[in-house]
C-alpha positions in Angstrom: 36.4 -61.4 13.2 32.5 -61.2 14.6 29.9 -63.1 12.9 27.9 -59.9 12.0 31.1 -58.7 10.4 31.4 -61.2 9.2 28.0 -61.2 7.1 28.0 -57.2 6.9 30.8 -57.9 4.5 29.6 -60.4 3.0 26.4 -58.8 2.0 28.7 -55.7 0.5 30.2 -57.9 -1.4 27.5 -59.5 -3.1 26.0 -55.9 -3.3 28.9 -55.3 -5.3 28.6 -57.8 -7.3 24.5 -57.3 -8.4 25.8 -53.9 -9.4 28.5 -55.2 -11.5 26.5 -58.1 -13.3 23.6 -56.0 -14.5 26.2 -53.0 -15.7 27.9 -56.2 -17.7 24.1 -57.0 -18.7 23.7 -53.2 -20.1 27.2 -53.1 -21.6 27.6 -56.5 -23.0 25.0 -58.0 -25.7 26.7 -60.9 -26.3 25.9 -63.6 -24.2 29.7 -65.4 -24.9 31.7 -62.3 -24.3 29.2 -61.3 -21.2 29.6 -65.4 -19.7 33.3 -64.8 -19.7 33.5 -61.3 -18.0 30.4 -62.3 -15.6 32.5 -65.5 -14.5 35.8 -63.5 -13.4 33.8 -60.9 -11.4 31.9 -64.0 -9.8 35.2 -66.1 -9.1 36.6 -62.8 -7.8 34.2 -62.7 -5.7 33.9 -66.2 -4.2 37.4 -65.5 -3.4 36.6 -62.9 -1.5 34.5 -64.5 0.6 36.2 -67.6 1.2 39.4 -65.9 2.4 36.8 -63.9 4.8 35.4 -67.1 5.7 38.9 -68.1 6.9 39.0 -65.6 9.7 35.4 -66.3 11.5 34.1 -68.3 14.3 31.0 -68.5 13.8 28.9 -68.5 16.7 26.1 -70.8 16.9 25.6 -73.7 14.3 22.6 -71.3 13.4 25.1 -69.3 11.6 27.0 -71.2 9.6 23.7 -73.2 8.6 22.6 -69.5 7.2 26.0 -69.2 5.7 26.3 -72.3 3.9 22.6 -72.2 2.6 22.1 -69.1 1.8 25.3 -67.2 1.6 27.7 -69.4 -0.4 25.3 -70.5 -2.7 23.9 -67.3 -4.2 28.1 -66.6 -5.1 27.9 -70.3 -6.2 25.2 -70.1 -8.6 26.2 -67.0 -10.5 29.4 -68.9 -11.3 27.3 -72.2 -12.4 24.5 -70.2 -14.3 27.3 -68.4 -16.1 29.3 -71.4 -16.4 26.5 -73.3 -18.0 25.5 -70.1 -19.8 28.7 -70.2 -21.5 28.6 -74.0 -22.6 25.4 -73.3 -23.8 25.4 -70.5 -26.3 29.3 -71.7 -27.3 27.9 -75.3 -28.1 24.4 -74.0 -30.0 23.5 -75.3 -34.0 24.5 -72.4 -36.3 21.7 -73.3 -38.0 18.0 -72.3 -38.6 15.2 -71.4 -35.8 13.5 -75.0 -36.1 17.2 -77.0 -34.8 17.4 -74.0 -32.4 14.7 -74.4 -30.6 15.0 -78.2 -30.3 18.0 -77.4 -28.8 17.2 -75.2 -26.1 14.7 -77.8 -25.3 16.8 -80.6 -25.0 19.0 -78.2 -22.5 15.6 -77.4 -21.0 15.2 -80.7 -20.4 18.0 -82.0 -19.3 17.9 -79.7 -16.6 14.2 -81.2 -15.8 16.0 -84.6 -15.7 18.8 -83.3 -12.9 16.0 -82.1 -10.6 14.0 -85.6 -11.0 17.2 -86.8 -9.6 17.4 -84.5 -6.5 13.7 -84.7 -6.1 14.1 -85.2 -2.4 16.0 -82.6 -1.0 14.1 -80.5 -3.8 11.7 -80.7 -2.2 12.8 -80.1 1.6 14.6 -77.4 0.0 11.7 -75.5 -1.5 9.4 -76.2 1.8 12.2 -74.3 3.3 12.4 -77.9 6.1 15.2 -77.3 8.9 14.6 -79.9 10.3 18.3 -81.7 8.9 19.5 -78.1 8.4 22.4 -79.4 11.0 23.8 -82.0 8.8 23.7 -80.5 4.9 24.8 -76.9 6.0 27.3 -77.8 8.7 31.1 -78.5 7.4 32.0 -82.5 8.9 28.8 -83.3 10.0 28.3 -85.5 6.9 26.0 -88.6 7.9 27.3 -91.8 5.4 23.6 -93.0 5.6 22.5 -90.2 3.7 22.9 -89.8 0.0 26.4 -87.8 -0.4 27.9 -87.3 -4.1 30.9 -89.3 -4.8 32.5 -85.7 -4.7 32.7 -85.9 -1.6 36.5 -86.1 -0.2 37.3 -83.1 -3.6 36.1 -80.9 -1.4 37.6 -77.7 0.5 36.5 -79.2 3.8 36.3 -75.8 5.4 34.5 -74.0 2.5 31.7 -76.5 1.2 29.2 -78.9 3.5 27.5 -81.9 1.9 24.4 -79.6 0.3 25.3 -76.0 -0.5 26.2 -76.8 -3.8 22.8 -78.6 -4.0 20.9 -75.3 -3.2 23.3 -73.4 -5.3 22.7 -75.8 -8.7 19.0 -75.2 -8.1 18.9 -72.2 -7.9 21.5 -71.7 -11.1 18.9 -74.2 -12.4 16.1 -71.4 -11.8 17.7 -68.7 -13.3 18.7 -71.3 -16.6 15.2 -72.4 -17.0 14.3 -69.2 -17.6 17.3 -68.5 -20.3 16.3 -71.3 -22.0 12.4 -71.4 -22.1 13.0 -67.8 -23.3 14.9 -68.6 -26.1 12.6 -71.3 -27.0 9.7 -68.7 -27.4 12.1 -66.3 -29.0 12.7 -69.0 -32.0 8.8 -69.8 -31.3 7.9 -66.3 -32.0 5.6 -66.9 -28.4 5.2 -64.3 -26.0 4.2 -63.7 -22.6 1.1 -61.4 -21.6 -0.3 -61.5 -17.6 -4.3 -60.9 -17.9 -7.6 -60.8 -16.5 -9.9 -62.0 -18.9 -9.0 -60.6 -22.0 -7.7 -57.2 -20.2 -3.4 -57.0 -20.1 -2.3 -55.9 -17.0 0.0 -53.2 -17.1 1.7 -50.8 -14.2 -0.1 -46.9 -14.7 2.0 -45.5 -11.7 5.0 -43.6 -11.9 8.2 -46.1 -12.9 10.3 -44.4 -9.7 7.2 -45.7 -8.0 7.8 -49.3 -9.0 11.5 -49.6 -8.3 10.9 -48.6 -5.2 8.6 -51.1 -4.5 10.6 -53.9 -5.5 13.4 -53.3 -4.1 12.0 -52.8 -1.2 10.7 -56.2 -1.9 14.1 -57.4 -2.6 15.4 -56.6 0.7 13.2 -58.1 2.1 14.4 -61.2 0.5 10.4 -61.2 -0.4 11.6 -63.5 -3.7 12.7 -67.3 -3.5 14.3 -66.5 0.0 16.2 -63.7 -1.4 18.3 -66.1 -3.3 17.3 -63.8 -6.3 19.5 -61.3 -7.7 17.8 -57.8 -7.8 18.1 -57.3 -11.6 16.6 -60.7 -12.1 13.9 -59.3 -10.3 13.8 -56.1 -12.2 14.0 -57.6 -15.3 11.2 -60.6 -15.0 8.8 -57.1 -14.0 9.8 -55.8 -16.4 8.4 -58.3 -18.6 5.5 -59.2 -16.6 4.5 -55.1 -16.3 5.4 -54.9 -20.3 7.3 -51.9 -19.4 11.0 -50.8 -19.9 12.3 -49.5 -16.2 15.9 -48.0 -17.7 18.2 -47.6 -15.3 17.1 -48.8 -11.9 20.2 -48.2 -10.1 20.4 -44.4 -11.2 17.1 -44.2 -10.0 17.3 -45.7 -6.7 20.3 -43.3 -6.9 17.8 -40.7 -6.9 15.8 -42.1 -4.4 18.5 -41.5 -2.0 19.2 -38.3 -2.9 16.2 -36.8 -2.0 15.7 -34.6 0.7 12.5 -35.5 2.3 10.3 -38.6 2.4 13.3 -41.3 0.5 10.1 -43.8 1.1 7.4 -42.2 -0.8 6.0 -44.3 -2.8 6.1 -47.6 0.0 4.4 -44.6 2.5 1.6 -43.4 0.6 0.8 -47.6 0.6 1.1 -47.1 3.4 -1.9 -44.2 4.3 -4.0 -45.8 1.8 -3.9 -48.9 3.2 -4.5 -47.6 6.9 -6.9 -45.5 5.4 -9.1 -48.3 4.5 -8.6 -50.6 7.2 -10.2 -47.5 9.7 -13.1 -46.6 6.9 -14.2 -50.4 6.9 -13.7 -51.0 10.7 
């Protein structure tokens, strides 16, 4: 299989998974049941990607690095996230808000402790550094002088590098941090609002325009290096701008079915920017 074909198929599996997870979030309010069902979906997708990987020979080291640094961590991070979510929710105490708040705070503390232990690599990843990628994200090229996991020899050598799982943990950690922070606020009555001075920032243009905008930003991998679900971006946007976007996938379908000017809002932004630039130039 050609590398381009492999990446195209992998990206297709990713998009389908995002849609399925978003649909599941809308249909199932019980976090335990949602996590269990999500794990089955994610596991199925990982198995598909793993099968595809056996059929491809990467044409360059850069292609192999790209897969293990970007594509694989997306899937593994979702498995880690829903596994931890299932564990946290099924183990939480059946008690009052104060105890629940302490429980979530303790889980958040454990997450931060893990980040602190991996600070060196975390900094490498967050800086978008690349000088050690050939060691971190290619198979069979580990250096015993590096800090390696004690489980190294338990890994599937054909599907694992020394550090791709760490990126997956970082991504899952970001999702878990948001979930735990929101849970802590819920059990303390805290509410966040983005403000400028005393004025709250709200989206006042049509909702369809906002969906068009954030979808374009998502496709351009503008957030977290592309390692963020579109559904997570939607929820973050809704919370930040105090808005409900409803069924965004239905809205996207309506945008794609437009006969004329599918990128209506983006073209309006471009026109306004061009006009302003020319006027001030």
